[in-house]
Phi, psi and omega in degrees: 000122176293136173225129183234125182228113179276165183195166180102349186292177178165190182252130177220161171272159187303141183093343178285176181236159175204150173236118179267149180229154182219114181268131180242143184209158171096008185206170171284087189306315188288349181262002182259153162274145185227139182222160178258134168237156176214154180215114177271169180289136180075005179242165181276167180284140182237126168294117179267314194200150178218159172219131178262192193286342178259010176086003176294144185236161168211153189222151174292143177305325190289341184243351182308135180082357182237324178253145175226122181264140175207170180214159180239101188295326184296329183254000186047049184236137176249144180231159173217103173280127179238136181224160182052047189291149183234156175311327178289349174282353182296129184179166171271126180257136179236141167261151186217154180229140173223141182290001168305137186275324192221154175294142173183239189274353183279166187269089182302337188273354182257131186308323187289356172289347187241150181243007179222141175219154166275182181275340181099146172225137186280139171235127179237123187245114185260148184267000000 
């Protein structure tokens, strides 16, 4: 049974930084693609970033240059380093896992591409 537990959210002022973590268990972590999503009140879920089993990454245009996704296979942990945060980054952030090994023709930014989710961690950015 796949389990994902996020942490690291909080409240920061615009321009600040946060690092989110996602501890994974119950599956062969290193062979999965892992993603970060976020959902603000009244808005649809947005794919933020993804990393595949070989460390290749992809980002939403809205966070390119500000967010960095990474993973530590030895610790079974996924990270999202966020800098230059903006009020529009305020959302509940989730990590997700899919048994696909590599980025490719599938839609990494769509929630239905993933079959395991964490409970979320809140990020609030004030102006």
